[in-house]
DRENRONU-454129 format. One record per residue: x, y, z of N, C-alpha, C in turn. Coordinates in nm, 2 decimals, always signed. Layout:
<migus>
     nc1     nc2     nc3    cac1    cac2    cac3     cc1     cc2     cc3
       X       Y       Z       X       Y       Z       X       Y       Z
...
</migus>
This chain:
<migus>
     nc1     nc2     nc3    cac1    cac2    cac3     cc1     cc2     cc3
   -1.01   -1.85   -3.76   -1.02   -1.95   -3.86   -1.15   -1.93   -3.95
   -1.26   -1.89   -3.88   -1.38   -1.87   -3.96   -1.36   -1.74   -4.05
   -1.30   -1.64   -3.99   -1.28   -1.52   -4.07   -1.19   -1.54   -4.19
   -1.09   -1.63   -4.18   -1.00   -1.65   -4.29   -1.08   -1.72   -4.40
   -1.17   -1.81   -4.37   -1.25   -1.88   -4.48   -1.36   -1.80   -4.53
   -1.43   -1.72   -4.45   -1.55   -1.64   -4.49   -1.51   -1.51   -4.56
   -1.41   -1.45   -4.51   -1.37   -1.31   -4.57   -1.23   -1.32   -4.61
   -1.20   -1.38   -4.73   -1.06   -1.39   -4.77   -1.00   -1.25   -4.81
   -1.09   -1.15   -4.84   -1.04   -1.02   -4.89   -0.98   -0.94   -4.77
   -1.01   -0.98   -4.65   -0.96   -0.91   -4.53   -0.83   -0.98   -4.47
   -0.77   -1.07   -4.55   -0.65   -1.14   -4.50   -0.53   -1.05   -4.47
   -0.52   -0.94   -4.55   -0.40   -0.85   -4.53   -0.41   -0.78   -4.39
   -0.53   -0.77   -4.33   -0.54   -0.70   -4.21   -0.53   -0.79   -4.09
   -0.53   -0.92   -4.11   -0.53   -1.01   -3.99   -0.39   -1.05   -3.95
   -0.38   -1.11   -3.83   -0.26   -1.16   -3.78   -0.22   -1.29   -3.86
   -0.09   -1.30   -3.91   -0.05   -1.41   -3.99   +0.02   -1.51   -3.90
   -0.02   -1.64   -3.92   +0.04   -1.75   -3.85   +0.13   -1.82   -3.95
   +0.26   -1.84   -3.92   +0.34   -1.91   -4.01   +0.29   -2.05   -4.05
   +0.30   -2.09   -4.17   +0.26   -2.22   -4.21   +0.12   -2.22   -4.28
   +0.07   -2.10   -4.32   -0.06   -2.08   -4.38   -0.17   -2.16   -4.31
   -0.25   -2.23   -4.38   -0.37   -2.30   -4.31   -0.33   -2.41   -4.22
   -0.22   -2.48   -4.25   -0.17   -2.59   -4.17   -0.13   -2.53   -4.03
   -0.05   -2.42   -4.03   -0.01   -2.36   -3.91   -0.13   -2.30   -3.83
   -0.22   -2.25   -3.90   -0.34   -2.19   -3.83   -0.42   -2.31   -3.77
   -0.44   -2.42   -3.84   -0.51   -2.53   -3.78   -0.44   -2.59   -3.66
   -0.30   -2.59   -3.67   -0.22   -2.64   -3.56   -0.24   -2.56   -3.44
   -0.24   -2.42   -3.45   -0.25   -2.33   -3.34   -0.39   -2.35   -3.28
   -0.50   -2.35   -3.37   -0.63   -2.37   -3.32   -0.65   -2.50   -3.24
   -0.60   -2.61   -3.30   -0.62   -2.74   -3.23   -0.54   -2.75   -3.10
   -0.42   -2.69   -3.10   -0.35   -2.69   -2.97   -0.42   -2.61   -2.86
   -0.47   -2.50   -2.90   -0.55   -2.42   -2.80   -0.67   -2.49   -2.75
   -0.74   -2.55   -2.85   -0.86   -2.63   -2.81   -0.83   -2.74   -2.71
   -0.72   -2.81   -2.75   -0.67   -2.93   -2.66   -0.63   -2.88   -2.52
   -0.56   -2.76   -2.52   -0.52   -2.71   -2.39   -0.64   -2.67   -2.30
   -0.74   -2.61   -2.36   -0.86   -2.57   -2.29   -0.93   -2.69   -2.24
   -0.95   -2.79   -2.32   -1.02   -2.91   -2.28   -0.94   -2.98   -2.17
   -0.81   -2.99   -2.18   -0.73   -3.05   -2.08   -0.74   -2.98   -1.94
   -0.74   -2.84   -1.95   -0.75   -2.76   -1.83   -0.88   -2.79   -1.76
   -0.99   -2.79   -1.83   -1.12   -2.82   -1.77   -1.13   -2.96   -1.71
   -1.07   -3.06   -1.78   -1.07   -3.19   -1.73   -0.99   -3.21   -1.61
   -0.87   -3.15   -1.60   -0.79   -3.16   -1.49   -0.84   -3.08   -1.37
   -0.92   -2.98   -1.39   -0.98   -2.90   -1.28   -1.08   -2.98   -1.20
   -1.13   -3.09   -1.25   -1.22   -3.18   -1.18   -1.15   -3.27   -1.08
   -1.02   -3.28   -1.09   -0.94   -3.36   -0.99   -0.91   -3.28   -0.87
   -0.95   -3.32   -0.75   -0.92   -3.24   -0.63   -0.77   -3.24   -0.60
   -0.72   -3.13   -0.55   -0.58   -3.12   -0.52   -0.55   -3.20   -0.39
   -0.43   -3.25   -0.38   -0.40   -3.33   -0.26   -0.36   -3.25   -0.14
   -0.29   -3.13   -0.17   -0.24   -3.05   -0.06   -0.33   -2.95   +0.00
   -0.46   -2.95   -0.04   -0.56   -2.85   +0.01   -0.67   -2.93   +0.07
   -0.71   -2.89   +0.19   -0.83   -2.96   +0.25   -0.96   -2.90   +0.19
   -1.02   -2.98   +0.11   -1.14   -2.93   +0.04   -1.27   -3.00   +0.09
   -1.26   -3.08   +0.18   -1.38   -3.16   +0.23   -1.39   -3.28   +0.15
   -1.51   -3.32   +0.10   -1.53   -3.44   +0.03   -1.50   -3.41   -0.12
   -1.45   -3.51   -0.19   -1.42   -3.50   -0.34   -1.55   -3.47   -0.41
   -1.67   -3.52   -0.37   -1.79   -3.50   -0.43   -1.83   -3.35   -0.42
   -1.81   -3.29   -0.31   -1.84   -3.15   -0.29   -1.75   -3.06   -0.38
   -1.62   -3.10   -0.39   -1.53   -3.02   -0.48   -1.57   -3.03   -0.62
   -1.61   -3.15   -0.67   -1.65   -3.17   -0.81   -1.78   -3.10   -0.83
   -1.87   -3.10   -0.74   -2.00   -3.03   -0.76   -1.97   -2.88   -0.77
   -1.88   -2.82   -0.68   -1.85   -2.68   -0.69   -1.79   -2.64   -0.83
   -1.70   -2.73   -0.88   -1.63   -2.70   -1.01   -1.74   -2.71   -1.12
   -1.83   -2.81   -1.11   -1.93   -2.82   -1.21   -2.03   -2.70   -1.21
   -2.07   -2.65   -1.09   -2.15   -2.54   -1.08   -2.08   -2.41   -1.14
   -1.95   -2.40   -1.11   -1.87   -2.29   -1.16   -1.86   -2.29   -1.31
   -1.84   -2.41   -1.37   -1.83   -2.42   -1.51   -1.97   -2.38   -1.58
   -2.08   -2.43   -1.52   -2.21   -2.39   -1.58   -2.23   -2.24   -1.56
   -2.19   -2.19   -1.45   -2.21   -2.04   -1.43   -2.13   -1.96   -1.53
   -2.01   -2.01   -1.56   -1.92   -1.94   -1.66   -1.98   -1.95   -1.80
   -2.06   -2.06   -1.83   -2.12   -2.08   -1.96   -2.25   -2.00   -1.98
   -2.31   -1.96   -1.87   -2.44   -1.90   -1.88   -2.44   -1.77   -1.97
   -2.35   -1.68   -1.96   -2.35   -1.57   -2.05   -2.35   -1.60   -2.20
   -2.27   -1.71   -2.23   -2.27   -1.75   -2.37   -2.41   -1.81   -2.41
   -2.47   -1.88   -2.33   -2.61   -1.93   -2.36   -2.71   -1.82   -2.37
   -2.70   -1.72   -2.28   -2.79   -1.60   -2.29   -2.76   -1.53   -2.42
   -2.64   -1.52   -2.46   -2.61   -1.45   -2.59   -2.67   -1.52   -2.71
   -2.66   -1.65   -2.72   -2.72   -1.72   -2.83   -2.87   -1.72   -2.82
   -2.93   -1.72   -2.70   -3.07   -1.71   -2.69   -3.12   -1.57   -2.74
   -3.05   -1.47   -2.69   -3.08   -1.33   -2.73   -3.07   -1.31   -2.88
   -2.96   -1.37   -2.94   -2.94   -1.36   -3.08   -3.05   -1.43   -3.16
   -3.09   -1.54   -3.12   -3.20   -1.62   -3.18   -3.33   -1.54   -3.17
   -3.36   -1.49   -3.05   -3.48   -1.41   -3.03   -3.49   -1.29   -3.12
   -3.38   -1.22   -3.14   -3.38   -1.10   -3.22   -3.39   -1.13   -3.37
   -3.33   -1.24   -3.41   -3.34   -1.28   -3.55   -3.48   -1.32   -3.59
   -3.55   -1.39   -3.50   -3.69   -1.44   -3.53   -3.79   -1.32   -3.52
   -3.76   -1.21   -3.45   -3.85   -1.10   -3.44   -3.85   -1.01   -3.56
   -3.75   -1.02   -3.65   -3.73   -0.93   -3.77   -3.83   -0.97   -3.88
</migus>
């Protein structure tokens, strides 16, 4: 979505979504909604698996989510550090 608005001259080389910008926004928002729903549902402990206490399960999921986001945070920190040193 960002590339379509910032670099319109490269449109011929990109994947085309039917419906122009409306179709593109629809695909982007559906993907974002699906990702948010998946993360939200992952915090609900399953009924058919013995996981101990629900608090322990929720804590494990929260720690896993934070651990999955750490590389992204390091990337932005590294990018900001390199930009300020120039």
